[in-house]
C-alpha angles and dihedrals in degrees: 000000000000118000123246116230134219106225105322096338112115128188119195125188132187109281118249168243091081117187114207133167128242113267093021128122113251128193125191119187126216126191130188124197140167092047132141126216130041119006092233108077129191125238132205125190128205136168135217107208123212090241092058108019093173097050120090115218112195116223114173141343134196091215107034122051090190091056099097119091117236096265090060101033097092094045091049094047091047091052096245088119118038144143120244115203108216091180135335096286100027126070139168125220110217124199106178101189108033115208131197091248089060091076115113145078112316118210126199118205126192112192109227121256095178120124094219139014127236091203131298140233090199128052088230143097093230139074121219147185132192139213131187118231124193119196114209130183119271104238100159114129131184119180140168134170107263110230145142118240126195111206137172124226111278092024116130122246127208123183128174131202127191114216125181140162135183098200111145094205120082107270139160129225128217121195127200133180113211135186124211131185117196112301094342120120112268116260120218109236101180132341138185110212126217086260091055095253120144115227139159141184123270089264091066104021095100094048089050091052090050092052093248091132136045135189111197132180113225112195120325101312111020124093121188127202116202125189107183101197117026121213128202088250089064091070113119143073116314122202136161126235124201125197125192114212131195128188116238122215091260088063096252122128118236125198100230097183140356129202132184127203129227115278135256114213111219119194115194118196111206120237106244140131096265117116137174132206130207131181122216138183132166100243143350102225121069141166126231110276096026121121124242131194126197118196120202106198121197119203113196142123121268094359094174089060094051135068123239133175123202131200130186126212136190116200087343091305118119116253100174144331130213127193129205088283088068093230109137122221114199128197118246100267095048093038088064091053091045091052090055092051094251098115138031135191114190149148110242099179143352090284106018123087122178139200113196127188108188099193116027121213124207089247089060089079109116146075123321129192145161131216125206120201124187114221131199120216114224127213088261091057095252123131124235120198114237127168119000127197137178132182128227119296118264112216120203131188121214112202124201116255112265121201116232099190130125127194131215128186125201133176135197090241140354096217123044138167117249108269095031119120119254122209123189133174130203114204122194120203124193129198090219139349111333111259097219136323137325133231116196129199124189112207136181123216106196130205090275089055091248113151121213132174112244100182138325139199115214126216090266092058098256116143118216125180122220120257095257092045099046095099095045091047090052090058093045095256092124122037134173124191139174099229095174133011091267102022125085124185132205123201123194109189125197091008124215131211090252088061088074118111144068114330111212128194111202114193124191122191117212134191130187113248124222090262090058095254122126118242133188116247100173147354130205133174138188132180145191130199122241123193120200122199112217115238093232092055105121092356108164140148131209130189120211138175131182094201110052089156111054125185115232112276092012124119128246136189130218121194129201110199118198124201139237105035102250125200116254092257091067109089116221125174120205125198124190112212127196134202110191119221112276096023133098102208129084120215130190112265104181136339129213097209126221091252093053099262129127122236123186124215126243094255099041099095093112090052102046099081093045102036132084126185123194140170123188113227093234095039133082090207118108111192127200114198121190122187130199095021118211137172088277091070095049113110142068125321132193136165128226120204125198123197115214137185128199111225126222089260091053093253120133129239125191108221102182145349125212128187121206130222121277123268116202114206120195121196111211126206116238109280092020114124120237090249117185115000109229117234125232111258132193118258 
């Protein structure tokens, strides 16, 4: 809108409509001409809002601090709204943080300073001009993925930026990629103007002209920057900046809003002949038999195009060396280990060299290191050593293997009767995974403290009986078995008194050394006592009869009682012996044999038809019953018991013999009184 003048006074204001975004900084110029009086004129700004187009709302004045209405007072006093005087008759209205309510028609007034009027279109002492301002949302967005990139000189670089806007008015976008280092002023790398013209700062202009950089639009919103060959000077933080432009009525373009993305840090390592070396390993403390790997890592530019030699040392003594051809040469001691597959020197990449020891020995404790030497190849094909570097030594300690096993022995009983079976178990417990294999020896320490090997199982699983147990083991009297991975049993069958003593389980843990030989890493033992009661302990026999005086033709019983009460498996033979009246010699009458049979004596013909002998299986009582007694059966009786044991080879051994007391039996004629009852007497 053009201003209307009083007389020759003319006020001009920036032509509208002006489209500006919320939050932006707007300026509106106002110029007065044809005036009289001082060269420095005053300016007053007002607004007519769309909600009340006829009502003037005063904003700011260069001559009256009380001019602003209440809604603008605070923004004026805080400097967010102010008037900038460009020259005496030209001023700019600044609103630094445009708000939606700031939309409307802006009016510029210049109070008159003329001495006389040449006529007036307005009953006022001021000239004015107006401009329409529209406030639109700021929808411009610029985004990238924040990251840090490590590049080497001559590497390519690609960065993308997504830019979008939802402005309804016709606007143009410009996109610029900038690089900033620390507090330095940002440098424009490459930009696409609102008129679609590529441009860059002087730092990058030559590379743009040579086609070393591209800015491409991918799709509707993505812009990609490409730098084909990075230089060390490119190092810094790259970000993109988008500007949204709108054309004002006077034909000029105005940057409504500007947004920058997050940055991408680009580190560019220069290509030079410097290199560094570092040595790595997983840990410093090892156990014999464990593997170790040392990694010598070379950090340099363009390693494949350069020549490096590597050597390995242990306690300053050479282990191996390897030239650019990557063929290792080992000294004699380590060459022997390498030939047996215990050691390896190799190149695992352009910049990674390794030393591996697959089975550490205790003497491998010490300091390890590598040395890297760069070599230059001459025109004749020979190599010349140049710079050499080595990192700090890495010391390792190799500890001997320590066994972590414990042993526990248990038995089915601590006191058994001779001939009973004895069962023992030896359990091995480990704190972790067993290191190798076990060998187990069962030993007996007898009452005289003599130690003998019963049976053992070697680390290969072979069972071998001891010398004094070989025969019994052959007949199954001694057996050893691995019932679980860590549990070993011992069975003693048909025990003997000499089996009594302390049973000891001796466990040895073995591991295979690097030379293939087995070595002992630990021994543990545990024991338990076993007491064996001899079968003949307390062995005794007693003969009894309740009818020492027997009437002719009556029956009588004799009983032979054996102590102690043996289990049925214990064989005992019982023989009844008889001394007729008037004689001095005993002869065998009948025998209850050890296998349960009955055997008659040579002079027992007169008894056989009238005599019965019986022994209950669960009783230790052997009874002799005689019927139809006659003078022939009168005399003295006694029983003889023999205690037997069947050996492991099925042979028999008589352990003891006991003879009972005498029983005198009188046979009375009918009508004869019993008379004196004879007493039992010892035989």
